[in-house]
N, C-alpha and C positions, 0 to 999 in steps of 0.2 A: 516364564522367564527362560526356561530351558531352550525353547525354540529360538529365542533371540540370540542366546549364546551360541547355539549351533550355527545359526546363519552367519554370525560374526566370524567364527572359526573357519567356516567354509569359504567365506569371502576372502580371508587372509591367504588361503591356499591356492586361490585362483590367480591368474594374471590380472592384477588389480587395475591396471589402467591401460587403456588403448592409447598409443602415442598420439599426441596432439598433431594437428596438421602442420607439416614442415613449412616454415615461412622464412623468407630472407629477412635479415635484420634491417629495420628502418633506422637510419642514422641522420637525424635532422642536423643542419648546421647551427653553430653558435653564432649569434649576431651581436654586434655592438650598436645596432640601429634598430631598436624595436619599432614595430609598425604602429601607425596611428589607427585606432579602431574606428573606421568610418564606412565599412562595407565596400571598399574599393581595393583593387589589387595594384595600386600604383606605387606602393612603398618599395624601397630598394631591396628590402629583405626578401621579397617574393620574386624578384626578377630573375635570379639565377638558380632557382630551385626546381628540380624535376618533380612534378606532382605525382601523387599516388592516384591511380585510377583503377579500372577493372572492376567496377561495381556490378554485381549480379543480384538478382532478386532472391529472397528467401520466403516471400509471401506475395501472392498466394502459392507460387511454385518456386522451385529452386533453379538457379542457373540461367535465367532468361535476362536479356538486356532490358534496361530501364528506358523510360521515354526519352531521357536526355542523359548525356555523359555527366560524370561528376569527377572533379579534380580536387585533391586535398594537398595543401602545402603545410609544412611544419618547420618550426625553428624554436630556439630557446635562448635565454640569457641566464644570468645568475639569479634572477628573481621570478621569471615566468616561463611557462610553456606557451607557444603561440601556434595557432592553427587558422588557416584560411581555407574556405570551402567554396569553390565555384560550381554551382549547380546549374547546368544548362537545361533549358526548357523550350521546346519549339512553340509552346502556347503560353507565353508569360502572363497573359491576361487571365489564365485559368489557375494561376498559383493562388492557393488559399493561405492568407496571412492577415493578421490584424494586430493593432496596438492593443494588447491585452495584459492581464496581470500574470505574474510569474506562475509557472506550472499550469497555465490554462491554454497550452499550445498543442496538445496531443491530438486534437481533431483537425489540425491544420497540416500544411506541408512543414517538414522540419528536417534538419540534419543533426547528427550527433557524433561526439567523440567519446568512445568508451575506453577508459584507462584501467587496466589491471596494474595498479601502481607498485605492487610487490613482485609482479611477474610470476606468481606461484599458482595461478588459475583457481584461486579460492574466492575472490570477490572482485568487483570493479566499481568505479565511479563513472556515472554517465552524465555528460554535459550536452544538453539539447538546446537548439535555438531554432526559432522559426525564421522565415526569410527577412523579417524586420529586426532581428536581434533580440527578441523577447525570449527569456530564458526558461528552461525547465531543467531539473536535475534529479538524479536518483542514485541509489546504491543497490547492487545486485549481489546476492549471496544465497546459497542453499536453494537455488532454483527459483528464487522470488526476487522481484525488484520492488523497492520501496521508493516511491516518487514523492514522499512527503518531506524528505530532507532538503535543506537549503544550504548550499555552499557559497562561499564568496569567490566570484570570478566575474569576468567582464566580457561583453560581447556587443557587436553592432552588425546590422544587416541592411541590405539594400536590394530592391528589385529593379532590374533594368531590362533592356530589350532582348537580352540573351538568356534571361533566367534570374538568378539572384546570387549574391555573394554574402557570406557570413564570415566574420573574423572573431576569434576568441583569444583571450589572455587568461591563463589559469595560474594564479600565484602558487609558487612552490609551497608556501606556508599553509595553503588550503588543503593540501593532500599529504598523506603519510607515505613514505617510501624508505627502502633499505639504505643504510649508510654505507654504500659501496661506491667504487669508481671503476668502470662506468656504472651508472644506475641503469639496470635493465628492467623495463616494464613490458606490458603487453597492450596492444591497441587494436581496436576494430572500429571502422568508420561506418556510419549508417545514413540512410536517406529514406524519407517517406514522401510519396506523391499522393496526396489525399484524394484527388478526383478519380483515381482508379484503384485506390486502396493497395497500392504496391509498395513494398519495402525491400530495400536492397542493402548490401554491405560490401566493404572491401577491407580485408580479404573476403571472398565469397564464403558463405556458410556451406560446409561439406554436408550433403544430404545424409551421409552415413552418421553424422554427428548433429542431426537436426535438433535444434533447441539447446545444444551444449555450447553456449557462447564462450565460456571460459577456455574451451579446448580449441577454439577457432581463432584465437588472438594471434596477431603478428607481433613478434618482438620488436621493441623500439628502444634505442640506447641513447643515453645522454652522458657526456663526459664532463667531469669537473664541476658538477652541481652539488651543492651542499644544502642540507636542510637546516635552516636557521631555527634556533630554539624558539618555539612558539609561545607568545604571551598575549592573551586577550583579556580585556576587562570589559564587562558589560553591565553598567548601572542602568536601572530602569525605574521609572516612577509611574504609578497607577493611581488614579483617583476615580471613585465611583459614588453614585448616589442612587439608592434604591427606594422606591416609593410603592405603597400599597393602598388600595381603596378601603377606607374605614368610614363607615356611616355615610357613604355616598360621595366622599371626596378623597383625593389622593393626599396621603401624608407620608413624610419621610420616615422610613423604618431603619435605614442605615446610611451613614455617610462615612466613607472610609478612604484614607490615603495611605498608600503603601510604597515603601522603597525596597528594592531588591538589588542584589549584587551577585554577579556570576563571574568567575575567573577560570581561565583555561591556561594550563601550563604544560609545555612539552617536556616531559621527563627525559625522553630521548627523541631521536628523529622520527620514531614510529610508535611512541607510547605517550599518551596524553592524559593528564589529570584535569578533571573538571570539579569545581566546588561552587556551591551556591547557597546563599542565605536568603530566607524569606522569598523564595523564587516566585515570580509571577508566571504561573502556569495557565493563566486564563486564556480562553478562546476569544477570538474577535468576531466570530460568526456563530449563530445558533445552529445546532444540529438539525438536519432536515427531519421533518416529522416522519415517524414510522407507525404502522398499525400496531397498537400495544394492547390488544385484547386477545383472549383465547390463546395465551402463550404457555408453552411447556417449559421454556427456559428464557433467560434474560435476552434482551435485544443487544446486538453488537453495534457499537459505534466506533468509527475510525479514530485513531489518535491524531491530534492536531497540535499538541503542545510542544514547543521547540526543544525543551530539555530532554524529553523522552524520545525524540525522533532520531537524534544522532546515535549511530551504533546499534539501533534497535534490531537490525538484521542479524546480529550475532546471537540473539536470544532465541531464534527459531531453531527447532530441533527436527531431525530427519523423521520421515515416515509419519507425519501428522498432516491434517487437512488434505488427505489424499483423495477425498471424494465428498459429494454433498451430503452423504449420510455418515461421514466420519465425525464422531462427537468431539474429538480432540483437536482444538484449534491452536491454543497457545499455553505454554507453561507460565509465561509472564505476560499478562495482558495489562499494559501500563495504565489503562484508565481505571484499574482497581485502586491506584494511588490517587485519592480524590483531592486532598488539600495538604500537600507537603509543605513543611516549614524549613527544612534543610535537605540538601541532597549532595551526594558526591558520586563521581564516576571515574573509573580508570579503564581505558580501552586502547587497544593497539597490538603491536607485535613484540615478542621477546625472542631473541635468538633466531630470527628469520622465519621459522616454521611454526612458532607457537603464538596463537592468538588468545588474548585474554580480554574479557569485558566484565566489569563489575559495577554494580550500582547499589547505592544505599540511600534510602529516603526515610524521613520521619513524617508520618501522615497524621495530621490533627483530626480528631474525631469528637466533635462537640456532642455532649449528651450521652456518650456511650459508657463512661465510667460508672461504677456501681453506685456512686452517690449522685449521679446525674450530671457530673462535671465533665471535663474534657479528658479523653484518653488519647494516648499516642501509640500508634502502630509503627513498629520498626520493620523496615522492608529491606533485607539484604538479598542481592542476587549476584551470583558469580557464574561466569561461563568460561570454559577453556576448550580450545580446539587445537589439535595437532594436525598440520597439513601433511599429507602423504603425496604420492605422485599425482600430477594433473589436478583434477578438481575433487579428489577424494580426501577424507579426513576422519578422524575419530575425536570424540570430545566428551565433556561432562558438564553438568549444570546443577546448581543449587538455587532454589528460590524459597524464601521464607517470609512469614508474617508473624511478628512477635508482639504480644501485649502482656500486661502484668499477669492476667489470669488465663491467658489463652495463647496457643501457638499453632502454626501449621508450617510444616517443613517438607519440601520435596527435593529429592536428589536422584541423580541417575546418569546414564551414559547414552550416547548415540553415535552413529557413524554413517558414512556414505562412501560407497565404493563403486568404481567403474570397472565392470568385469569384461567389457568388450567395447567396440566402437560405439554402439548404440544402447547397450544394456547397463543398468546400474541396480544396486541394491542399497537400501537404507534401513536402519533399525533404530529403535530406542527402547530403553528399559528404565523405569522410574519407580521409586518407592516414596511413600508419604507417611508422615507421622503427625498426629494432631492431638491437642488437648483442648477441650472446650471450657467455658467459664465455670462449669460444675466440677471440673477436675477429671472428667472422663478422658482416658487416654486410649487411643486406637493405634495399634502398631501393625504394620504389615500390608497396608493398602498398596496396590501396585498398578502400573499401567505399562503395557508392552506393545510394540508394534513392529512389523517388518513389511517392507514393500519392495517388490522386484518389478522393474519397468524397462521398457524399450521404446525409443523414439527414432523414427527414420522418415524418409520422404513418403513412403507408400503406406506405412502402417505404424500405429502406436498401440502398445498394450501394456497392461500392468496387472499384477496380482498382489493383494495386500491382506494382512491379518492383524487384528487388534484385540487386545484383552485388557479391560479396565475393571478392576474389582469394585464391589459396592462401597467399600470403605476407603477407596482412594479419594483424597481431597487435594485440590490445588487452588487455594483461596486467591492466589495472585494470578491464576490462569483463567482460561475461558474454555470450559467443557460444558457441553449440552447434556451429557448423560454419563452415568457411571453404572457399574454392574452389567456389563455387556461383553460378549465375545462375538467377533464379527470377521467374516471372511468374504472377500469380494474380488471382482476383476472387471477389467474394461478392455474391449477390443475396438480399435478405431482405424479402419481402412480409409485411405484417401484416394480420390480419383480426380484425374485432370483431363476432362474432355477436350478434344480439339474443336472447340466451338467458341465463337466470339461471345455468345450470350452467357454460357456457363463456364466459368473459369476453374472452379474446384467444387467437389462434392465430398463431404465428410460423413461417413456412416459410423455411428457410435452405438455399441452394444455394451450395456452395463448391468451387472448383477451383484447383489450383496445379501448375504444371509446372516441374521443377527440373533443371537440367543440372549433373551432377557433373563439374567441369572436368577433374580428373585422369584419370578413366576415359573421358570423353567419352560418358557414358551418361545417359539421361534417367530421372527418376523422376516419379511422378504421385501426387497426393493429391486425391481427389474425395469430397465428403461431402454427404449429404442429411439435414437435421435438421428435426424437427417439435417445437415447444414449445407447451405448452398452459397457460394460466393459468385454472384452474378455480375452482370456488366456494371461498369463504374464502381460505386461503393455500396451497392445493394446487397444486403445479407439477409437470408431467410433461414429460420431454423424451426423444425417441428419436433415435438417430443411426445411419446406415448409411454405411460408408466403403469405397471401393475405392481402395487406395493401394499403392505400392511404395517401396522404399528402396534406394539404392546404398551398399554397404559393402565396402571393400577390393576394388573393381572388380567386385562381384557384385550381381545384382538379387535382392531378397527381397520377398515379399509381406507387407504390414502391415495389410491391410484387415480390417474386422469390423463389429460392431454394439455399441451401448451404450444403456443405459436409465438415466435418473436420475429419482428421485421425491423431492420435498421437501414437507414438510407441517408446519404448526403446528396440532396437534390441539386444543390449548386453551392457556390462559395458562400452563400448567405443563408441557406435553409437546410436544416437537418432534422430528422425525426427518428424516434425510437419507440416502438410499440410492442407490448407483450400481453398475451391473454392466457390465463390458465383456468381450467375447470376440472374439478375432481372431488373425490371423497375426502373427508377429514373428520377427526374426532373433536368433540367439545371437551376441553380440559377443565374438569371440576371434580370435587369429591364424588360426584355421581355422574360420570362421563356418559356421553351417548354419541351415536353415529350421526353424522350429518354430511353435507356437501357444501362446497365453497367455490366461489369464483373470484378471480383476482385480475384486475386490469391495471396496467401501468403504461402511461403515454407521456413522452417528452417531445416538445417542439423547441428547437433552437433557431433563433433568427438574429442575424447581424446586419442591421440596416446600413451600417457604415463600418469603417475600420476601427472606430473608437467605441462604438455602441454595441453591446452584446445583451441579448435578452434570452431568457429560458423560462418556459412554462411547463409545469409537471402536474400530472393528474394521477392519483392512485385511488383505486376503489377495491374494497374487499367486502364480501357478504358471506353469510352462513345461514343455511336452512337445516332444520332438524328433519331427519329422514322419516320418523314415525308419523308425523302429521303435516309435513311440508311447511311448518311455521318458520317465518323469517326471524331468526334470533337477533341478528344485527346486520347493519350495513355501515361501512366505515369509509367515507370519501375524504380525501385530502387534496387540496388544490394549492400549489405553490408557484409563485411568480418571482423572478429575480431579474433585475435590470442593473447592468454595470456600465458606467461611462468611464473609459480609460482616457484621461486627459493626456498623458504621456506614459512612458515606460515606468515611471516612478509613482504616479499619483492616480488613484481612481476613486470614484464615488459609487456606492452600491446600495440598492434598496431591495428588501425582500418582504413579501406579504404572503402569509400562509394561512389558509382557512381550513380548520378541522371541523367538518360537519358533525361528526360523531360526538365531539365534546362541545360543540357550539362555541369554538374559540377562534379568535383571529390573532395571529402573531405578526408583529411588524419589526423589522430590523433594518437600521440604516448605519452605514459605515463610510467614513472618509479615511483613506489610508494612504500614507506616503512611505515608501520603502526605497531607500537609496541602495543599500546592500543589506543582506540578511543580518539583523541585529540593530542596524540604524533605521529606526522606524518611528512613525507617529500615527496613532490611531485615535479617532474620535468616533464614538458610537452611541446610538440611541435605540432602545427597543421598548415595545409595549405589548401587553397581553390584554385582549378584549374578550369579554364574555357577555352572553345574551342575558343580562340581569340588570336590576336596578334596586336602589335602596328605597324601602317604603316603611316609614315610621321607625321601626326597630329591627328590621331585618332585610336581607336581600331576597327578592322574589323574581321569578321568571319574567322576562320582558321580550318584546319584539325588537327592541333596539339593543345595540352593543354598548357596554360601558367599559371604560378603561380600568382594569383591576390591578395591573402592575405596570411599573415603568422603571426603566434603568438607563442611566447615562454613565458613560465611562470615557476616560481619557488615559491614554498610555503612550509613553515615549521612552525610548532607550537609544543608547549610542554605543557602538562597538569601537573600542580602542584596540588597535593591533600594533605589535612591534614591527 
């Protein structure tokens, strides 16, 4: 902990923030004639506005002109912010766009409006649209963007002979902003051209601030706008029927109807209270299958449940997930809350520079109580951040899990400082305290980390140190290991050959040395990677790794090589393939050395604008070194077909075959989404196993039998003031 405190004090004595790039203030006109969202620029509001232009690339290189010019128009009234984007393209027939579901546009052409609604360079809301007006959105904070959030806004797009036009209307009640006049925000506009994998922005990204989006924003000012007090009511009804195979036939095991109610209330213009009763946190699509044998730690699944998605970015802390060998991912991993019955959340700003985010949930745990009944876990999480200059901050966090005879509590501080144009330092220091069901109390578990990094056009580098004690526990977090001390670094020079075939080459050198505290043995991870951005959208990456791992006091080899190739062959066909071969341990009470291969291949095909197909193959095997015996092979084949009837309604079918478990999973969904919150889902899923009922028991069989079936219906309606 002393090293963390020292880094913090040192950072405070430095010049904490490099000034943001100076930009003229953009002052859109106020209009009394809002545009009609139809993907055309014939509305009166757009006729007398000078557009924003000057787009320059930031990927694969900085500062070059894009294939076509891009013009952005902006206006507002008392209820909405309006943006229109004219994207010129000399080859409009090469524009990649489809009628698809929300958030499924990022492999296509798109444009985006990024708004730092408080103008303090701490976070932003991103509003994406493909050329047909299909939406995507996200929130960016702490160097990470979360694209799982869904905000209420409106868009329309149209492809024509000159390229395409997208219009957007963002309701003021969908965003939080300071109660000032004028309201000062930050904005940066983006465009992606899929066929050559180029992305650009206006204002252009300063190469000296590569990757520092919040420090490249242009100020934008709105006069006379007021945030109306937000009131949202979201009732939802869910009905489900579960069936299981008993003695050779499916019988109903559970039939359940649920009503839930969620309310959102604006305490101030920038602080919101959410409360929910019997919330429906169910998913509408099964998680994609993962290889679940020979694991040292639990699998990670992404969060998809709406209540946990909003404001989730605030719970990330600095100097974690800094590399693929960093065991610390999240202090609060929301999927650890499995079946909540009530929940509340308060998030937003207080006094301009103070961000607060708190969440409380009661998780129902059937069969966990000492008498075999239902136990209830209380989950309080509190986050505070104090914004400093530019994108720097200091903060604190508390995350707990409380049961009658057990608790786990984690608390600590973190911070992020910009010490020059391209350099930054982040740190965290956490303490945990736990008591198990036997009354055993552990006091003093700690986790600490510090990371110094730099990013610019020609080279990125970072150095990081992590210390996690053996008795540190974060039951609501996601940690792969405790009891380690680790120091590591990365150097990534970037080259831009003057050749049409090779547009960019990234060389990456990575090393990490880890002490396993319990055994007092060191392990190493060293990697050399070469990435090439070639013609069009072809990406090729090769990795060679020399590494070891300590498990149960023994050292095992884990090094090997990997190759990854991604390519967008045309507007309709894309592929992604990776192969890895290397050494690996077999995790068991009596572990042994082996070797493993892993293959992953994905083919995406879009026969028409409305039909999207994806086929994915995963294969992993393991051989024991001592006798070359194959211990297991684990293939998974997954197919997904989506027919998007229009921007609101789609039909989706999924079939997944797990050869290792001899199981087939089917999943069908019909989904209508008018706006986030106003939805109708009808789903049906089945699980098939290669077995059959014979007299008094199930026996292996050559044919598949349906062992589980589930039907569900869900509808909700969002009322907004």
